[in-house]
N, CA, C and O atoms as CSV, one atom per row, in Angstrom:
chain,resi,resn,atom,element,x,y,z
A,1,MET,N,N,10.192,7.999,-10.102
A,1,MET,CA,C,10.722,6.979,-9.868
A,1,MET,C,C,9.753,7.088,-8.738
A,1,MET,O,O,9.278,8.011,-8.076
A,2,SER,N,N,9.636,5.685,-8.777
A,2,SER,CA,C,8.752,4.964,-7.726
A,2,SER,C,C,9.099,4.722,-6.610
A,2,SER,O,O,10.111,4.117,-6.256
A,3,LEU,N,N,7.862,5.414,-5.654
A,3,LEU,CA,C,8.631,5.395,-4.709
A,3,LEU,C,C,7.191,4.015,-3.526
A,3,LEU,O,O,6.008,3.783,-3.774
A,4,HIS,N,N,7.788,3.650,-2.747
A,4,HIS,CA,C,6.931,2.449,-1.595
A,4,HIS,C,C,6.713,3.434,-0.276
A,4,HIS,O,O,7.655,4.161,0.038
A,5,CYS,N,N,5.524,3.470,0.478
A,5,CYS,CA,C,5.961,4.070,1.254
A,5,CYS,C,C,4.627,3.499,2.508
A,5,CYS,O,O,3.425,3.270,2.378
A,6,ILE,N,N,5.979,3.410,4.183
A,6,ILE,CA,C,4.705,2.714,4.473
A,6,ILE,C,C,4.904,3.359,6.023
A,6,ILE,O,O,5.999,3.789,6.385
A,7,GLU,N,N,3.902,3.371,6.752
A,7,GLU,CA,C,3.471,3.872,8.236
A,7,GLU,C,C,4.294,3.372,9.158
A,7,GLU,O,O,4.178,2.157,9.315
A,8,ILE,N,N,5.247,4.019,9.950
A,8,ILE,CA,C,6.126,3.730,11.155
A,8,ILE,C,C,5.343,3.396,12.289
A,8,ILE,O,O,4.489,4.249,12.048
A,9,GLN,N,N,4.863,2.777,13.488
A,9,GLN,CA,C,3.954,2.570,14.191
A,9,GLN,C,C,5.051,2.516,15.347
A,9,GLN,O,O,5.270,1.407,15.834
A,10,VAL,N,N,5.888,3.817,15.919
A,10,VAL,CA,C,6.570,4.401,17.058
A,10,VAL,C,C,6.142,3.853,18.497
A,10,VAL,O,O,5.260,4.272,19.247
A,11,ARG,N,N,6.912,2.932,18.635
A,11,ARG,CA,C,6.789,1.905,19.963
A,11,ARG,C,C,7.876,2.446,20.823
A,11,ARG,O,O,9.047,2.677,20.519
A,12,PHE,N,N,7.211,2.615,22.045
A,12,PHE,CA,C,7.359,3.314,23.307
A,12,PHE,C,C,9.377,2.464,23.297
A,12,PHE,O,O,10.290,3.269,23.486
A,13,ALA,N,N,9.635,1.422,23.144
A,13,ALA,CA,C,10.539,0.580,23.025
A,13,ALA,C,C,11.661,1.653,22.835
A,13,ALA,O,O,12.562,2.119,23.532
A,14,ASP,N,N,11.025,1.884,21.136
A,14,ASP,CA,C,12.327,2.904,19.918
A,14,ASP,C,C,12.692,4.078,21.142
A,14,ASP,O,O,13.858,4.404,20.922
A,15,THR,N,N,12.321,4.626,21.998
A,15,THR,CA,C,12.819,5.661,22.947
A,15,THR,C,C,14.230,5.497,23.819
A,15,THR,O,O,14.672,4.467,24.327
A,16,ASP,N,N,14.785,6.812,23.831
A,16,ASP,CA,C,15.935,6.653,24.487
A,16,ASP,C,C,15.348,7.355,25.798
A,16,ASP,O,O,14.232,7.859,25.668
A,17,ALA,N,N,15.852,7.430,26.810
A,17,ALA,CA,C,15.646,8.163,28.585
A,17,ALA,C,C,15.195,9.737,27.903
A,17,ALA,O,O,14.187,10.295,28.338
A,18,VAL,N,N,16.080,10.415,26.749
A,18,VAL,CA,C,15.172,11.485,27.220
A,18,VAL,C,C,13.866,11.512,26.158
A,18,VAL,O,O,13.652,12.592,25.608
A,19,GLY,N,N,13.025,10.433,25.856
A,19,GLY,CA,C,11.842,10.456,24.465
A,19,GLY,C,C,12.656,10.785,23.634
A,19,GLY,O,O,12.701,11.997,23.842
A,20,HIS,N,N,13.523,10.541,22.621
A,20,HIS,CA,C,13.790,10.499,21.624
A,20,HIS,C,C,14.085,9.282,20.998
A,20,HIS,O,O,14.714,8.426,21.619
A,21,ILE,N,N,13.641,9.058,19.625
A,21,ILE,CA,C,14.396,7.703,19.125
A,21,ILE,C,C,15.695,7.907,18.968
A,21,ILE,O,O,16.438,8.842,18.668
A,22,ASN,N,N,15.836,5.889,19.476
A,22,ASN,CA,C,17.390,5.824,19.328
A,22,ASN,C,C,17.544,5.251,18.110
A,22,ASN,O,O,16.756,4.536,17.492
A,23,ASN,N,N,18.937,5.735,17.737
A,23,ASN,CA,C,19.270,5.681,16.063
A,23,ASN,C,C,19.351,4.263,15.985
A,23,ASN,O,O,20.141,4.227,15.042
A,24,ALA,N,N,19.149,3.114,16.242
A,24,ALA,CA,C,19.042,1.118,15.992
A,24,ALA,C,C,17.663,1.198,15.374
A,24,ALA,O,O,17.376,0.631,14.320
A,25,ALA,N,N,16.542,2.181,16.330
A,25,ALA,CA,C,15.729,2.075,15.590
A,25,ALA,C,C,15.295,2.342,13.415
A,25,ALA,O,O,14.519,1.888,12.574
A,26,PHE,N,N,16.225,3.172,13.495
A,26,PHE,CA,C,16.218,3.647,11.912
A,26,PHE,C,C,16.280,2.290,11.417
A,26,PHE,O,O,15.545,1.753,10.588
A,27,ALA,N,N,17.411,1.747,12.140
A,27,ALA,CA,C,17.780,0.328,10.821
A,27,ALA,C,C,16.885,-0.468,10.988
A,27,ALA,O,O,16.603,-1.103,9.972
A,28,SER,N,N,16.162,-0.757,12.103
A,28,SER,CA,C,14.708,-1.754,12.013
A,28,SER,C,C,13.843,-1.191,11.515
A,28,SER,O,O,13.030,-2.070,11.227
A,29,TRP,N,N,13.337,0.069,11.104
A,29,TRP,CA,C,12.145,0.811,10.675
A,29,TRP,C,C,12.660,0.597,8.889
A,29,TRP,O,O,11.845,0.340,8.003
A,30,SER,N,N,14.100,0.763,8.660
A,30,SER,CA,C,14.527,0.055,7.176
A,30,SER,C,C,14.347,-1.308,6.948
A,30,SER,O,O,14.075,-1.760,5.836
A,31,GLU,N,N,14.460,-1.850,7.755
A,31,GLU,CA,C,14.032,-3.671,7.491
A,31,GLU,C,C,13.401,-3.952,7.241
A,31,GLU,O,O,13.358,-4.760,6.313
A,32,LEU,N,N,12.188,-3.431,7.987
A,32,LEU,CA,C,10.323,-3.232,7.996
A,32,LEU,C,C,9.782,-2.593,6.690
A,32,LEU,O,O,8.813,-3.105,6.130
A,33,ALA,N,N,10.253,-1.729,6.302
A,33,ALA,CA,C,10.113,-1.095,4.250
A,33,ALA,C,C,10.863,-2.165,3.428
A,33,ALA,O,O,10.178,-2.823,2.644
A,34,ARG,N,N,12.159,-2.415,3.508
A,34,ARG,CA,C,12.513,-2.893,3.189
A,34,ARG,C,C,11.637,-4.457,2.668
A,34,ARG,O,O,11.357,-4.517,1.471
A,35,LEU,N,N,11.205,-5.750,3.633
A,35,LEU,CA,C,10.163,-6.774,3.692
A,35,LEU,C,C,8.646,-6.244,3.168
A,35,LEU,O,O,8.373,-6.488,1.992
A,36,ARG,N,N,8.070,-5.832,3.642
A,36,ARG,CA,C,7.502,-4.892,2.705
A,36,ARG,C,C,7.552,-4.792,1.747
A,36,ARG,O,O,6.404,-5.163,1.503
A,37,PHE,N,N,8.210,-4.438,0.236
A,37,PHE,CA,C,8.574,-3.671,-1.300
A,37,PHE,C,C,8.728,-5.423,-1.108
A,37,PHE,O,O,7.765,-6.082,-1.500
A,38,LEU,N,N,9.762,-6.070,-0.592
A,38,LEU,CA,C,9.570,-7.432,-0.968
A,38,LEU,C,C,8.886,-8.078,-1.256
A,38,LEU,O,O,8.872,-8.707,-2.314
A,39,GLU,N,N,7.960,-8.115,-0.215
A,39,GLU,CA,C,6.628,-8.489,-0.580
A,39,GLU,C,C,5.843,-8.932,-1.299
A,39,GLU,O,O,5.187,-9.966,-1.426
A,40,GLU,N,N,6.098,-7.230,-2.174
A,40,GLU,CA,C,5.143,-7.225,-3.147
A,40,GLU,C,C,6.021,-7.527,-4.037
A,40,GLU,O,O,6.182,-6.332,-4.283
A,41,SER,N,N,6.631,-7.952,-4.641
A,41,SER,CA,C,7.093,-8.380,-5.974
A,41,SER,C,C,6.776,-9.643,-5.737
A,41,SER,O,O,7.426,-10.235,-6.599
A,42,GLY,N,N,6.184,-10.461,-5.113
A,42,GLY,CA,C,6.470,-12.326,-5.133
A,42,GLY,C,C,7.180,-13.133,-4.773
A,42,GLY,O,O,6.895,-14.327,-4.865
A,43,ASN,N,N,8.176,-12.741,-4.321
A,43,ASN,CA,C,9.338,-13.022,-4.216
A,43,ASN,C,C,9.500,-13.579,-2.142
A,43,ASN,O,O,9.548,-12.758,-1.226
A,44,THR,N,N,9.526,-14.424,-2.046
A,44,THR,CA,C,10.059,-14.911,-0.449
A,44,THR,C,C,11.133,-14.190,-0.628
A,44,THR,O,O,11.903,-14.270,-1.586
A,45,PRO,N,N,11.211,-13.406,0.376
A,45,PRO,CA,C,12.331,-12.474,1.099
A,45,PRO,C,C,13.592,-12.946,2.049
A,45,PRO,O,O,14.387,-12.289,2.720
A,46,VAL,N,N,13.446,-14.317,1.830
A,46,VAL,CA,C,14.806,-15.285,2.653
A,46,VAL,C,C,15.413,-15.404,1.276
A,46,VAL,O,O,16.613,-15.170,1.137
A,47,ASN,N,N,14.912,-15.636,0.594
A,47,ASN,CA,C,16.638,-15.625,-0.845
A,47,ASN,C,C,17.252,-14.236,-0.918
A,47,ASN,O,O,17.891,-13.919,-1.921
A,48,PHE,N,N,17.141,-13.654,-0.220
A,48,PHE,CA,C,18.122,-11.998,-0.408
A,48,PHE,C,C,18.627,-11.864,1.113
A,48,PHE,O,O,17.863,-12.383,1.926
A,49,ILE,N,N,19.881,-11.205,1.685
A,49,ILE,CA,C,20.693,-10.956,3.117
A,49,ILE,C,C,21.105,-9.893,2.434
A,49,ILE,O,O,21.540,-9.985,1.286
A,50,LEU,N,N,21.008,-8.819,3.063
A,50,LEU,CA,C,21.506,-7.736,3.161
A,50,LEU,C,C,23.114,-7.779,3.754
A,50,LEU,O,O,23.418,-8.216,4.864
A,51,ALA,N,N,24.097,-7.202,2.714
A,51,ALA,CA,C,24.987,-6.837,2.593
A,51,ALA,C,C,25.642,-5.312,3.437
A,51,ALA,O,O,26.376,-5.446,4.417
A,52,HIS,N,N,25.244,-3.843,2.879
A,52,HIS,CA,C,25.027,-3.320,3.694
A,52,HIS,C,C,24.634,-2.349,3.790
A,52,HIS,O,O,23.828,-2.078,2.899
A,53,LEU,N,N,24.850,-1.387,4.685
A,53,LEU,CA,C,23.902,-0.670,5.421
A,53,LEU,C,C,24.401,0.870,5.938
A,53,LEU,O,O,24.958,0.879,7.035
A,54,SER,N,N,24.281,1.895,5.390
A,54,SER,CA,C,24.140,2.882,6.257
A,54,SER,C,C,22.945,4.398,6.210
A,54,SER,O,O,21.977,4.682,5.505
A,55,ILE,N,N,23.550,4.977,7.185
A,55,ILE,CA,C,22.226,5.923,7.753
A,55,ILE,C,C,22.832,7.161,7.878
A,55,ILE,O,O,23.767,7.362,8.654
A,56,ASP,N,N,22.332,8.031,7.130
A,56,ASP,CA,C,22.716,9.364,7.762
A,56,ASP,C,C,22.043,10.416,8.520
A,56,ASP,O,O,21.948,11.523,7.990
A,57,TYR,N,N,21.581,10.229,9.644
A,57,TYR,CA,C,20.554,11.094,10.153
A,57,TYR,C,C,20.595,12.193,10.209
A,57,TYR,O,O,21.748,12.542,9.957
A,58,ARG,N,N,19.801,13.240,10.460
A,58,ARG,CA,C,19.034,14.834,9.168
A,58,ARG,C,C,18.278,15.112,10.992
A,58,ARG,O,O,18.758,15.975,11.726
A,59,ARG,N,N,17.589,14.593,11.250
A,59,ARG,CA,C,17.214,15.652,12.546
A,59,ARG,C,C,16.544,14.597,13.773
A,59,ARG,O,O,16.562,13.425,13.397
A,60,GLN,N,N,16.115,14.743,14.795
A,60,GLN,CA,C,15.539,13.751,15.976
A,60,GLN,C,C,14.302,13.768,15.762
A,60,GLN,O,O,13.588,14.752,15.567
A,61,VAL,N,N,14.069,12.862,15.790
A,61,VAL,CA,C,12.763,12.399,16.132
A,61,VAL,C,C,12.362,11.927,17.223
A,61,VAL,O,O,13.148,11.389,18.004
A,62,ASP,N,N,10.627,12.086,17.553
A,62,ASP,CA,C,10.502,12.302,18.910
A,62,ASP,C,C,9.047,10.932,18.649
A,62,ASP,O,O,8.125,10.642,17.887
A,63,TYR,N,N,9.757,10.476,19.937
A,63,TYR,CA,C,7.886,9.298,20.267
A,63,TYR,C,C,6.432,9.672,19.623
A,63,TYR,O,O,5.518,8.876,19.407
A,64,ALA,N,N,6.440,10.823,19.415
A,64,ALA,CA,C,5.216,11.024,18.782
A,64,ALA,C,C,4.782,11.605,17.497
A,64,ALA,O,O,3.604,11.768,17.181
A,65,ASP,N,N,5.591,11.844,16.929
A,65,ASP,CA,C,6.241,11.597,15.383
A,65,ASP,C,C,5.387,10.807,14.525
A,65,ASP,O,O,5.290,9.597,14.316
A,66,ALA,N,N,4.638,12.109,13.968
A,66,ALA,CA,C,4.487,10.937,12.693
A,66,ALA,C,C,5.461,10.375,11.987
A,66,ALA,O,O,6.423,11.063,11.645
A,67,VAL,N,N,5.352,8.669,11.561
A,67,VAL,CA,C,6.716,8.637,10.119
A,67,VAL,C,C,6.375,7.828,10.143
A,67,VAL,O,O,5.629,7.152,10.851
A,68,GLN,N,N,7.537,7.680,8.320
A,68,GLN,CA,C,6.872,6.879,7.302
A,68,GLN,C,C,8.123,7.151,7.174
A,68,GLN,O,O,8.884,7.995,7.649
A,69,VAL,N,N,8.290,5.432,5.729
A,69,VAL,CA,C,9.558,5.162,5.277
A,69,VAL,C,C,9.212,5.141,3.331
A,69,VAL,O,O,8.755,4.219,2.656
A,70,GLU,N,N,9.462,5.936,3.086
A,70,GLU,CA,C,9.710,5.727,1.557
A,70,GLU,C,C,10.963,5.448,0.973
A,70,GLU,O,O,12.011,6.013,1.283
A,71,SER,N,N,10.772,4.144,-0.287
A,71,SER,CA,C,12.030,3.271,-0.821
A,71,SER,C,C,11.943,3.377,-2.221
A,71,SER,O,O,10.791,3.516,-2.633
A,72,HIS,N,N,12.652,3.356,-2.898
A,72,HIS,CA,C,12.896,3.311,-4.281
A,72,HIS,C,C,14.352,2.511,-4.514
A,72,HIS,O,O,15.333,2.735,-3.805
A,73,VAL,N,N,14.344,1.657,-5.488
A,73,VAL,CA,C,15.534,1.648,-6.398
A,73,VAL,C,C,16.297,2.318,-6.592
A,73,VAL,O,O,15.798,3.252,-7.221
A,74,ALA,N,N,17.640,2.520,-6.395
A,74,ALA,CA,C,18.256,3.209,-6.515
A,74,ALA,C,C,19.322,2.954,-7.450
A,74,ALA,O,O,19.967,3.788,-8.086
A,75,ALA,N,N,19.437,1.602,-7.458
A,75,ALA,CA,C,20.841,0.702,-8.706
A,75,ALA,C,C,20.740,-0.873,-8.892
A,75,ALA,O,O,20.882,-1.503,-7.844
A,76,ILE,N,N,20.530,-1.582,-9.988
A,76,ILE,CA,C,20.429,-3.410,-10.329
A,76,ILE,C,C,21.720,-2.953,-10.622
A,76,ILE,O,O,22.027,-1.914,-11.205
A,77,GLY,N,N,22.989,-4.477,-9.823
A,77,GLY,CA,C,24.185,-5.237,-10.751
A,77,GLY,C,C,23.830,-6.580,-10.942
A,77,GLY,O,O,22.805,-7.000,-10.405
A,78,ASN,N,N,24.238,-7.008,-11.342
A,78,ASN,CA,C,24.019,-8.157,-11.393
A,78,ASN,C,C,23.556,-9.487,-10.590
A,78,ASN,O,O,22.878,-10.413,-11.035
A,79,SER,N,N,24.288,-9.287,-8.846
A,79,SER,CA,C,23.144,-10.206,-7.837
A,79,SER,C,C,23.080,-9.499,-6.941
A,79,SER,O,O,23.606,-9.945,-5.921
A,80,SER,N,N,22.389,-7.982,-6.830
A,80,SER,CA,C,22.657,-7.291,-5.810
A,80,SER,C,C,21.843,-5.536,-6.845
A,80,SER,O,O,21.643,-5.010,-7.939
A,81,PHE,N,N,21.744,-5.453,-5.821
A,81,PHE,CA,C,20.915,-3.960,-6.042
A,81,PHE,C,C,20.267,-3.188,-4.932
A,81,PHE,O,O,19.538,-3.665,-4.062
A,82,THR,N,N,20.730,-1.562,-5.113
A,82,THR,CA,C,20.575,-0.723,-3.743
A,82,THR,C,C,19.087,-0.269,-3.623
A,82,THR,O,O,18.248,-0.021,-4.489
A,83,MET,N,N,19.052,-0.252,-2.612
A,83,MET,CA,C,17.891,0.866,-2.233
A,83,MET,C,C,17.739,1.743,-1.727
A,83,MET,O,O,18.160,1.550,-0.587
A,84,ALA,N,N,17.241,3.051,-1.847
A,84,ALA,CA,C,17.119,4.180,-0.634
A,84,ALA,C,C,16.424,3.823,-0.717
A,84,ALA,O,O,15.786,3.092,-1.475
A,85,GLN,N,N,16.341,4.756,0.919
A,85,GLN,CA,C,15.087,5.358,1.446
A,85,GLN,C,C,15.018,6.779,1.919
A,85,GLN,O,O,16.045,7.395,1.635
A,86,ARG,N,N,14.056,7.528,2.598
A,86,ARG,CA,C,13.621,8.014,3.313
A,86,ARG,C,C,13.553,8.370,4.924
A,86,ARG,O,O,12.525,8.952,4.581
A,87,VAL,N,N,13.622,8.528,5.965
A,87,VAL,CA,C,12.431,8.302,7.014
A,87,VAL,C,C,12.293,9.322,7.224
A,87,VAL,O,O,13.246,9.756,7.871
A,88,LEU,N,N,11.126,10.462,6.900
A,88,LEU,CA,C,9.536,11.486,7.172
A,88,LEU,C,C,9.583,11.604,8.646
A,88,LEU,O,O,9.448,10.458,9.077
A,89,ALA,N,N,9.725,12.547,9.754
A,89,ALA,CA,C,8.805,11.976,10.533
A,89,ALA,C,C,8.156,13.569,10.190
A,89,ALA,O,O,8.601,14.363,9.362
A,90,ASN,N,N,6.844,13.776,11.195
A,90,ASN,CA,C,5.857,14.933,10.356
A,90,ASN,C,C,6.029,15.459,9.297
A,90,ASN,O,O,5.630,16.587,9.009
A,91,GLY,N,N,6.657,14.698,8.564
A,91,GLY,CA,C,6.826,15.370,7.068
A,91,GLY,C,C,7.735,15.890,6.456
A,91,GLY,O,O,7.788,16.281,5.291
A,92,ALA,N,N,8.858,15.898,7.685
A,92,ALA,CA,C,9.965,16.527,7.396
A,92,ALA,C,C,11.439,15.174,7.673
A,92,ALA,O,O,11.577,14.303,8.532
A,93,LEU,N,N,12.501,15.685,6.212
A,93,LEU,CA,C,13.273,14.465,6.344
A,93,LEU,C,C,14.388,14.300,8.082
A,93,LEU,O,O,15.176,14.950,8.768
A,94,ALA,N,N,13.906,13.364,8.041
A,94,ALA,CA,C,14.634,13.121,9.409
A,94,ALA,C,C,15.744,11.850,9.347
A,94,ALA,O,O,16.266,11.593,10.432
A,95,ALA,N,N,16.273,10.806,7.886
A,95,ALA,CA,C,17.542,10.348,7.883
A,95,ALA,C,C,17.024,10.002,6.250
A,95,ALA,O,O,16.032,10.084,5.524
A,96,GLU,N,N,18.511,9.542,6.250
A,96,GLU,CA,C,18.579,8.369,3.844
A,96,GLU,C,C,19.200,8.052,4.929
A,96,GLU,O,O,19.575,8.484,6.019
A,97,ILE,N,N,19.161,6.355,3.660
A,97,ILE,CA,C,19.661,5.493,4.442
A,97,ILE,C,C,19.741,4.752,2.978
A,97,ILE,O,O,18.970,5.013,2.055
A,98,LYS,N,N,20.801,3.785,2.915
A,98,LYS,CA,C,21.355,2.600,1.428
A,98,LYS,C,C,20.941,1.529,2.252
A,98,LYS,O,O,20.861,1.303,3.459
A,99,SER,N,N,20.657,0.825,0.968
A,99,SER,CA,C,21.388,-0.652,1.349
A,99,SER,C,C,21.240,-1.874,0.108
A,99,SER,O,O,20.181,-2.069,-0.488
A,100,VAL,N,N,21.946,-2.302,-0.037
A,100,VAL,CA,C,22.337,-3.329,-0.550
A,100,VAL,C,C,21.831,-4.667,-0.333
A,100,VAL,O,O,22.038,-5.080,0.808
A,101,ILE,N,N,21.389,-5.246,-0.901
A,101,ILE,CA,C,20.949,-5.919,-0.712
A,101,ILE,C,C,21.372,-7.138,-2.273
A,101,ILE,O,O,21.365,-6.482,-3.315
A,102,VAL,N,N,21.607,-8.229,-2.440
A,102,VAL,CA,C,22.356,-10.122,-2.314
A,102,VAL,C,C,20.984,-11.018,-2.404
A,102,VAL,O,O,20.293,-11.437,-1.475
A,103,ALA,N,N,20.835,-11.154,-3.599
A,103,ALA,CA,C,20.369,-12.143,-4.167
A,103,ALA,C,C,21.195,-13.462,-3.533
A,103,ALA,O,O,22.397,-13.276,-3.341
A,104,PHE,N,N,20.654,-14.753,-3.202
A,104,PHE,CA,C,21.470,-15.321,-1.897
A,104,PHE,C,C,21.108,-16.999,-2.164
A,104,PHE,O,O,19.907,-17.267,-2.179
A,105,ASP,N,N,21.979,-18.017,-2.353
A,105,ASP,CA,C,21.171,-19.203,-2.502
A,105,ASP,C,C,22.425,-19.684,-0.765
A,105,ASP,O,O,23.619,-19.886,-0.544
A,106,TYR,N,N,21.042,-19.643,0.052
A,106,TYR,CA,C,21.915,-20.225,1.389
A,106,TYR,C,C,22.275,-21.670,1.910
A,106,TYR,O,O,22.840,-21.938,2.971
A,107,ALA,N,N,21.599,-23.002,0.439
A,107,ALA,CA,C,22.643,-24.095,0.527
A,107,ALA,C,C,24.343,-24.097,0.336
A,107,ALA,O,O,25.283,-24.614,0.940
A,108,ALA,N,N,24.134,-22.934,-1.239
A,108,ALA,CA,C,25.780,-23.234,-2.001
A,108,ALA,C,C,26.390,-22.206,-0.930
A,108,ALA,O,O,27.549,-22.407,-0.568
A,109,GLN,N,N,25.526,-20.879,-0.283
A,109,GLN,CA,C,26.451,-19.724,1.096
A,109,GLN,C,C,27.147,-18.951,-0.086
A,109,GLN,O,O,28.355,-18.797,0.093
A,110,ARG,N,N,26.480,-18.269,-1.626
A,110,ARG,CA,C,27.359,-17.603,-2.245
A,110,ARG,C,C,26.221,-17.008,-2.884
A,110,ARG,O,O,25.111,-17.526,-2.767
A,111,SER,N,N,26.402,-15.975,-3.541
A,111,SER,CA,C,25.474,-14.979,-3.639
A,111,SER,C,C,25.582,-16.155,-5.188
A,111,SER,O,O,26.246,-17.151,-5.476
A,112,VAL,N,N,23.858,-14.812,-6.276
A,112,VAL,CA,C,23.894,-15.808,-7.529
A,112,VAL,C,C,22.608,-14.780,-8.249
A,112,VAL,O,O,21.609,-14.366,-7.661
A,113,PRO,N,N,22.951,-14.566,-9.515
A,113,PRO,CA,C,22.237,-13.297,-10.103
A,113,PRO,C,C,20.791,-12.971,-10.163
A,113,PRO,O,O,19.946,-13.559,-9.488
A,114,ILE,N,N,20.709,-12.660,-10.434
A,114,ILE,CA,C,18.581,-11.857,-9.845
A,114,ILE,C,C,18.535,-12.468,-11.356
A,114,ILE,O,O,19.377,-12.689,-12.227
A,115,SER,N,N,16.950,-12.648,-11.211
A,115,SER,CA,C,16.504,-13.506,-11.816
A,115,SER,C,C,15.941,-12.740,-12.741
A,115,SER,O,O,15.338,-11.841,-12.154
A,116,PRO,N,N,15.818,-12.630,-14.037
A,116,PRO,CA,C,15.253,-12.024,-15.173
A,116,PRO,C,C,13.633,-11.555,-14.858
A,116,PRO,O,O,13.240,-10.681,-15.630
A,117,PRO,N,N,12.819,-11.927,-14.020
A,117,PRO,CA,C,11.662,-10.898,-13.881
A,117,PRO,C,C,11.616,-10.435,-12.257
A,117,PRO,O,O,10.603,-9.908,-11.799
A,118,PHE,N,N,12.539,-10.628,-11.624
A,118,PHE,CA,C,12.752,-9.929,-10.520
A,118,PHE,C,C,13.244,-8.541,-10.868
A,118,PHE,O,O,12.791,-7.479,-10.441
A,119,ARG,N,N,14.222,-8.718,-11.694
A,119,ARG,CA,C,15.589,-7.067,-11.966
A,119,ARG,C,C,14.241,-6.577,-12.695
A,119,ARG,O,O,14.223,-5.356,-12.539
A,120,ALA,N,N,12.970,-7.025,-13.508
A,120,ALA,CA,C,12.589,-6.818,-14.226
A,120,ALA,C,C,11.348,-5.500,-13.206
A,120,ALA,O,O,11.218,-4.317,-13.522
A,121,TRP,N,N,10.816,-6.011,-12.334
A,121,TRP,CA,C,10.147,-5.563,-11.629
A,121,TRP,C,C,10.589,-4.804,-10.619
A,121,TRP,O,O,9.837,-4.110,-9.933
A,122,LEU,N,N,12.339,-4.916,-10.396
A,122,LEU,CA,C,13.476,-3.937,-9.167
A,122,LEU,C,C,13.326,-2.799,-10.461
A,122,LEU,O,O,13.037,-1.621,-10.255
A,123,ALA,N,N,13.585,-3.395,-11.869
A,123,ALA,CA,C,13.900,-1.974,-12.734
A,123,ALA,C,C,12.233,-1.176,-13.172
A,123,ALA,O,O,12.210,-0.231,-13.961
A,124,SER,N,N,11.027,-1.690,-12.572
A,124,SER,CA,C,10.022,-0.462,-13.445
A,124,SER,C,C,9.980,0.009,-11.019
A,124,SER,O,O,9.016,0.510,-10.439
A,125,ARG,N,N,10.842,-0.262,-10.590
A,125,ARG,CA,C,10.597,0.964,-9.349
A,125,ARG,C,C,11.746,1.716,-9.300
A,125,ARG,O,O,12.074,2.259,-8.245
A,126,MET,N,N,12.132,1.777,-9.888
A,126,MET,CA,C,13.635,3.221,-10.433
A,126,MET,C,C,13.012,3.994,-10.032
A,126,MET,O,O,13.386,5.167,-10.063
């Protein structure tokens, strides 16, 4: 498995009234990691659309924690692929995230097949 990892700069705006990270911040962190991942492929991220996002929270995260998001490709379909991500806080698992990303033609408003070169790149990240 080929992991892509980014460090997250936790912002004060990510916290709730008692200093814990709000659950919505995890979706933003996941998005940032997905975009950085896609940028490495050489494809323009605007050619994709998020179709599904699920988050399983495993532990609380505090403002002072060091946070990382690890990502890898879990599955590849005809026009979509699934990313699996793990949010780590101080090295401990804080959340597991699954995202389904679809290759999308915005002009036609429909999904399109994943190109062979991008499919090969995705396969190398499984």
